[in-house]
Each structure stands twice: as C-alpha cells, then as structure tokens.
C-alpha positions as CSV (number, residue, x, y, z in Angstrom):
1,M,107.7,70.7,66.4
2,A,108.6,69.0,69.7
3,P,106.8,67.7,72.7
4,P,107.2,69.6,76.0
5,S,110.5,69.1,77.8
6,G,110.7,65.9,79.7
7,A,108.1,64.2,77.6
8,E,110.6,61.9,75.9
9,R,112.0,60.9,79.3
10,N,108.6,60.3,80.7
11,Y,107.0,58.5,77.8
12,G,109.8,57.1,75.6
13,R,111.0,58.1,72.2
14,P,109.0,55.6,70.1
15,V,105.7,56.7,71.6
16,I,106.5,60.4,71.1
17,I,107.5,59.8,67.5
18,L,104.3,57.8,66.9
19,I,102.1,60.6,68.4
20,V,103.9,63.4,66.7
21,S,103.8,61.6,63.3
22,T,100.1,60.8,63.6
23,L,99.3,64.4,64.5
24,A,101.4,65.6,61.6
25,L,99.5,63.3,59.2
26,L,96.2,64.7,60.6
27,G,97.5,68.2,59.9
28,N,98.3,69.3,63.4
29,T,101.9,70.4,63.5
30,D,101.7,72.6,66.6
31,V,102.4,69.9,69.2
32,A,104.2,72.3,71.5
33,N,100.9,73.6,72.8
34,F,99.7,70.4,74.2
35,T,99.5,70.3,78.0
36,Q,101.2,67.7,80.1
37,E,97.7,66.1,80.7
38,E,97.0,65.9,77.0
39,W,100.4,64.2,76.4
40,E,99.5,61.7,79.2
41,I,96.1,61.0,77.6
42,M,97.7,60.4,74.2
43,T,100.4,58.2,75.6
44,H,97.9,56.0,77.5
45,A,95.6,55.8,74.4
46,V,98.6,54.6,72.4
47,D,99.3,52.0,75.1
48,V,95.7,50.8,75.3
49,L,95.2,50.6,71.5
50,A,98.6,49.0,70.7
51,V,97.2,45.5,71.3
52,F,94.5,46.1,68.6
53,N,97.3,46.9,66.1
54,E,99.2,43.8,67.0
55,V,96.1,41.6,66.7
56,T,95.1,43.2,63.4
57,R,98.6,42.5,62.0
58,E,98.3,38.9,63.3
59,I,95.0,38.3,61.6
60,F,96.0,39.9,58.3
61,A,99.3,38.0,58.2
62,E,97.4,34.8,57.5
63,N,95.2,34.1,54.5
64,N,92.5,32.4,56.7
65,A,91.8,33.7,60.2
66,L,90.1,30.9,62.0
67,L,87.0,31.6,64.1
68,S,88.7,29.9,67.1
69,K,91.7,32.2,66.7
70,T,89.5,35.3,66.9
71,T,88.2,34.1,70.2
72,V,91.7,33.7,71.6
73,L,92.8,37.0,70.2
74,S,89.8,38.8,71.7
75,R,90.7,37.3,75.1
76,I,94.2,38.6,74.7
77,I,92.9,42.1,73.9
78,Q,90.6,42.0,76.9
79,R,93.4,40.9,79.2
80,K,95.8,43.6,77.9
81,V,93.1,46.3,78.4
82,T,92.3,45.0,81.9
83,M,96.0,44.9,82.7
84,H,96.3,48.6,81.7
85,E,93.4,49.3,84.1
86,E,95.2,47.5,86.9
87,N,98.5,49.2,86.2
88,H,97.0,52.6,85.8
89,P,94.0,52.8,88.1
90,R,94.1,56.6,88.3
91,A,94.3,57.4,84.6
92,Q,92.5,60.3,83.2
93,E,88.7,60.1,82.8
94,N,89.1,59.9,79.0
95,I,91.3,56.8,79.2
96,M,89.1,55.1,81.8
97,R,86.1,55.7,79.4
98,L,88.2,54.4,76.4
99,R,89.1,51.2,78.3
100,K,85.5,50.7,79.4
101,L,84.0,51.2,75.9
102,L,86.6,48.9,74.4
103,L,85.9,46.1,76.9
104,E,82.2,46.5,76.5
105,G,82.5,46.3,72.7
106,L,84.7,43.2,72.9
107,R,82.4,41.5,75.3
108,S,79.4,42.4,73.3
109,R,81.0,41.2,70.0
110,F,82.9,38.1,71.3
111,G,81.3,37.3,74.6
112,Q,78.7,34.8,73.3
113,R,81.3,33.0,71.3
114,E,83.5,32.4,74.3
115,S,80.7,30.8,76.3
116,N,80.0,28.2,73.6
C-alpha cells in the first residue's frame, strides 16, 4: 500500500501519510492504482482544506467562540483559499471548482457580517 514512486518527493511525507490513512479509514487500501493526476488532486484538496481544520481546532479550543472571531477566521480562510488560487492557477478542474464553491459558501455565510 504505497503511493506511486516519486509521490513522496513531490508532495511530502506528511501529506502522503494523511491521504493514505484517510483512504484506509474509508476502506480503500488499493492506493497503488491512483494516477498521478489523482494524487495531485488529493494533495491540492488537502492543502485547500487544511485551513478549515486549523480554524475548527481554534474555535473548539475555546469555550466561547466570539462572533467577531468567526468574522476574522472566515477572512483568514478566504485569504488562504485565494492564495492557493494565486499559487496554483493551473490546478485541475476539480480543485478550481472546490476553491470556487468554498469561497462562494464563505461569502454567502459570512459576507453580510463583514460589511456590518
């Protein structure tokens, strides 16, 4: 159960371990059959979604998450997703769609709050 040769060098060991572990938890232990493009998609998805994990941990680390803090954190998430867009403008269509949907959702949910 190993990623294709060169994957660790291209993506970094922690990301590969995270992807392989998640796939194993989902019951997919045949990771050797993923294409290079599929590994790239998974790696970009981990990169884009990592900020959501960080923010979730930040919010749950406190007993009372303030409304003003959620506004700041939503801005941080939007900035990180936008930075990924700028750093990887030619990412696969799946990743561009993921980024677009995440940004639209954040703006829809938190946009009005930021303008007040």
